N, C-alpha and C positions, 0 to 999 in steps of 0.2 A: 163759234167765231163768225163774225160778219162777213159777207162776200167782199167788202171793201177792205177789211182787214187781210183776207186771203189774198187779194190783189196786191197789197202793198208788201207781201212776202213772196211774190212770184219769182224774185231773183235772188232769194235767200235759200241756203242750204245749212243744215245742221250736221256736223259730223260727230257721232258719238264714238268715243274711244274708251273702251272697257277692257281692263287686264285679266278679268276672269269670267268665264262664261258657265260657271257652275250653277245648275238649277237650284233655287232656294237660297242662294247667297245674296246679301244686301245690294251687291253690284247688278244683280239680275234684275232688280227693280227698274234700273235705268233703261232696260230693254222694253219693259211695259210702257214707260213714259215714251220712249222713241215711237213705238207703234201708234199711240194716241196723237203724237205731234204729226206724224205722217198722215193721219185721217184729217188734219187740219189743212191738207194741200201744201204742206211745207216738204220739199225735198229732203230726205234724210238718208244717211249713209252709216254703216257700222263698221268699225275696226276693232277686232278683237282676236285673241288666240284660239280661233275656232276651226274646227275640222269640217269637211264637207258634210259628213254625217250629222254632226251636231246642227249645222245650218238647216239641212233638209229636215231635220226632226223638231225645228223649233219654228213657232209663228212669227215670221218677221215681215213688216210691211215697208222696210226701207227699200231705196232704190237699188242698192248694191251693198255687198258684204265683203269686206277685205279681210283676209286673214293674215296676221303677222304674229307668228308664234314667239318672236323675240320679246314681246311686251307681257308675257306671262309672269305673274308674281315670283314664281320660284324657277330659277334656272340654275343648273349644276354643271360642274365640269370646268376644265382649264379655260375653255373659251367662252364663259358666261359673259364676261365684260365685251368681248367681240360681238356676241350675239346682241347685246344691248344697243352697242354703237350701230350695228347693222339695222336694228329695229328703229333706231332714231332717224336714219337716213331714208329709210322706207317711208316713214311717216311725213319726212320733209317733202319727198317726192309727190307723195299722195296729196298733200295739202296744198302743194304748189300747183298741181294739175287741176284741182277742183277750184282753185282761186282764179284760175283762167276762165272756167265756165260759169261761175257765180260771182256776181259783183258784191255780194254780201255774204260772207262765210263765217259761220260760228262753230268753233271747236269746243265740244263739251266732254270733259274728260271725267272718268269714274275709276277710282282706286289709286294706291299710291304710285305704282310704276307708270301706268298710263297717264297719271296726272302730271308726272315730272317729264316724262318724255314727250307727251302729247303738247304740253304748253310751250316747251321750249322749241319744238319742232314748228309749231304754229308761229311763235315769234321770229324764228330763223327765216321763214319764207315770206314774212310780212303780213300774215293773217291778223287782222285787227281785233278780232272778238274771240276771247277764251272764256270758258265758264268751266269751273272745277266744283264737283259734288264731294263735299267732305263727309265720307262715312265715319271716319275717325282721322285724327291727324297722324302723320307718319311717325311722330315722336309721342311717346307715352310713359306713364308712371312706372311701368314695369320694365323698362329697358335699362341697360348699363348706361352710366352717364356719357361715355364717349360716343355711343350710338345715338343717344338722345340728342347730343349737341350736333352731331353730322347730319341727322334728319331734320333738325330745327333750322340750321344755317341753309340747308338746300331748299326748305320751304320758304324761308325768309326771302332768299334770292328770287325764287320763282313767284312770290307774292307781287313782286314790281312788274310782272308782265302779264298778271291775271285780271281780266276785265271784272269778273264777277265770280263770287262764291256762293254755293248753296250749302246750308248746314241744315241738318234735321232737328235740332233743339237749340234752344237759347243758351245752354251752357257752352256748347261748341263756339256759338257766336261771340260770346262774352270773353272766352280764351283767346279767340282769333283778334279781337279788338285789342287786347293787351300785348299781344306778341307780333302783329304783323302792321305794316303800314297801310293806311286808308281802309282798312278792313271794315270799319262800320259804314262806310259809304259803299262798299263793294259786295257786302253780304245780304242775302236774302234766307229767311227761314221758311223752308218748304218741307212739309212731311214726305216721308216715303210713300210711293204709291203702292197700292193693293188691289189686286183683281177682285173687285166688288162682286161681281156676278158669281165666280168660282167659290168664294168663301162664305157670303152672306147667307145666313139662315134666319127667315123671317121671325119664327116663334122661338121663344127661350127653350132651351133644354136643360132640365134640372136634374137633381140628384136621383128622382125616381126613375128617369129614363136611362141613366148611365151607371150609377153605383152598383145595382144588382149583379152587373156582369163581372165575371171572374175570368181571368185576373184583371187587377187595376192596371191600367196603362198610363205610365208618365212618359211624356215625350219631349224632345229638345231639337232645335234647329241650330246647327253649329254657324258660328261666325268664321270669317276666313282670315282673321288676324294671327298675331303672333301668339295669342294666348288659347289657340284653338285646342291644343293637346291638353292643356290644363283643364279646360272646360270639359273635355271628354271624360277624364279621369274623376273630376268632381262629380259629374252625372253617374258615373259608374258606381262611385263610393256610396251615393244616395241609394241606388238599387240594392246594392249589398246590405246596406244598414236596415232598409225596409224589409228585405228578405229575411234577415237575422231575427226580426221580431215577428215572423210568421206571417206578414202581409203577402197574399198571393199577388205578386208584382211581376210586370214585365215593363222593361225600358225600351224605348224606340228611339233610335237616333238618326236623324236626317244629316247627312254630310258624309265626307271622307277625307283621307289625308294619309300621310306616310305613317301614321301611328296604327294603322289597322291591325297590321301582324302583331305588334306588341299588345294591343287591346286584346286580340283573339287568345294570345297566350294567357294573358292576365285573367280572362273570363274562365279558360279551362282549368287553370291552377285553382280557382276558387268555386269550381262547380256552378258557374253561373251562365254558362253558355247557352242555357235554355231561357234564361231571363232577361237577355238583352238581344236586341235586333239592330244591327247596323245596316241602315236602309241605303246608304249612299245618297248621292244628290237626287232628288226627285223633280222631274219636269212639272208634275201635277201633285202638289202637296195637300190640296184640299181634302182629298179622299182619305188620306192618313190622318190629318189632324182631327177631323171630325170623329174618329174613333178613340181619341185620346180622353182619358179622365182629367188629367192635369198637365198643363203646359208648363216646362221648367225652363227658365232663362238663368243659365249659370255663368255667362261671360262676365269677365272682370273689367272689360274695356267698354267704352261708351258708343257702342255700335248701335245703328239704327234697328230697333227690335221689331222687325218686320213680322217676324214669326209670332210674337205676342198680339199684334193687331189681328193677324189671321185667326188665332186662337179664339179671340174674343168675338170676332164675327161668326164663330162657329159656337160660342157660348160655352168655351172651355175656360175654366178658372186658370189663373196664371200665378205661379210662384216664382219670384225672381230676386235677384241682387238689385239693390236700390241704386241703379247707375243712371247717367244722363239719358241714355237710350230708352230708359223705361219710364222714369218718373214723370214724364210730361204726358204720358198717355195712360198709365196705370194708376189708380188710387188705392192705397193700402187700406185693406179691410173692406173695400167696397167691391172692385172687380179682381183685385190681386192681393197677395200677401207679400210684402216687401221686406227684405232682410238687408243687414250691412254687407256691403261687398267683401267677399272672401271669408264670411263666417259660414262655413259649410254645415255645422252643427245647427245653427239657426235655420239654415235653408232645409235641412232634414226635418226638424221639428215642425216647421211650417207646412211641408209636404204631408207629414204624418197627421197633422191637425186638420188639414183640408179633407184627407181621406176618412178619418174616423167620426168627424162633426158633420153630420147630415145637414144641420141648419146652417151652418157656415158654408158648406159646399153649395147648398141651394141659393144663399145670398150672393155668393161670388159668381156663380154661373149665370144667374138670371138678371144681374144688374144691367141695367139698360143705358149705355153711354153713347155719346154722339161721336161716331168715327167717320164721319162723312168726309172731313178734310184729309182722310187717307185714301179716299176713292181715287182711281186712276183719272177720272174725269176732272176732278177738282185739282189734282196735282198737275195734270196736263195744262189746264188753263193758266195756272200760275207760271209754268215753264214758258208758255208762249208769250205771255205778257213780258215775261224777263227778256226773252230774245229780242222782243221789240223795243224795249226800254234801253238795252245797251247799245242799240244802233240809233238811238235818238228819235225813235218814231212816237 
C-alpha cells in the first residue's frame, strides 16, 4: 500500500467483531486478515468472547482487545437472552466511544451472532460503515422451516443496515442477490485467507514419500455450524468402514464440541479408541496437516473450506462433498475427489480409492494449482481496497 493511501486512512479504524475464537475455525481466518490490515498502518480493534489466556497465546497486532463473552455462539441457561441483550449494549457503548475517537469507523463482523448484534449496535450509535463476512448464511437447507424463516427475516432486516457483504464464493453471492435488497451492489467475493508461510511446501510430496508409512492417516477440520456433530459421526463411520476392510487406518479430527463424551463412548463400544484421535482446536495446524495422507471434508453446509486449501498447500489429496465451499477451489479428479453431498458410501469409496490406487494418489497429490488468491497478502489487499471504497475514497 502506498504512503499516500496510508495517510488517507490515518483517521480510520476497523473493529473486528468475531463470535468464536476457536483455532482452526473459519472465523479465525478473520483474525489473520486483521493482523495484515494492522500492518498497513490502519488502527484495528478486536471484539470477541476471548479469555486473557487466549489473547496472550495468540499473535494479535490490533491496538486493543475487548472481551465480550455474551456474543459467543452458544449460550445456555435461563438468562441466555438477558446475556445477549447485555452483550448488545456493551457493543453499543464500545462503538460509540470509538466513534468519538475516529472520524471514520468501520465495523466488520464475522459469524451469525456477531453479525446480528454487531451490525445493529453499530447502526444504533450512528456508525456509518458496516461489513459482514458470510461464512454461511444463518438459514440453511437442513433447518426446520420455522427456524429457517426466523433466521431469514432477521437477516433480511439486517441487510438494510449493512454497507457491504463479503462472500467466499459466487454461489453464496447469487443466493444473496435473490434474497436480499441491493445485495448485488453491496457484495464482494473475496477468498478466505490462509497463512501462506505456515502451510506452503515448495516441492510436491507424492505417494512414494507418504504412503509407505503405516497407519494411513486421514484427517478433517470441523466447521462451527449446526451440522458439526453430523460431520463428526460421518468421519467416524468412514474410519470404521476402512478399519473393517483391514486398512491400517487412523483418523485425526481437529475441532471440539459438546459431542466429545458421546463420541468417546461410541469409539469405546466399537473398539476404535486407538483408531481415532480428537485433537481439539489447534493454534498451529500446519504441523498436523502435513502428516496426513488424505484430507476429508465431510461438512454438508457451504462453509469456506480453509482446511482444504491448507491441505493442498501441503500437497495432501482432498476427498470432499461437492459443496459451494469446495467446488470453486477443488477440481474433481485433478487435486480432489468430489462426491454428492450426503452420500457417505460414495465418500468412503473415494477415500478407499485414493488409498489403494498409487497412480491416482500421485496425480492428486502433485497437481499444481494456483492458490495465491488465498494468501493472506492478497486477501488483505482486497479488504483494504473494500474499506476505502465504502468510504468513497
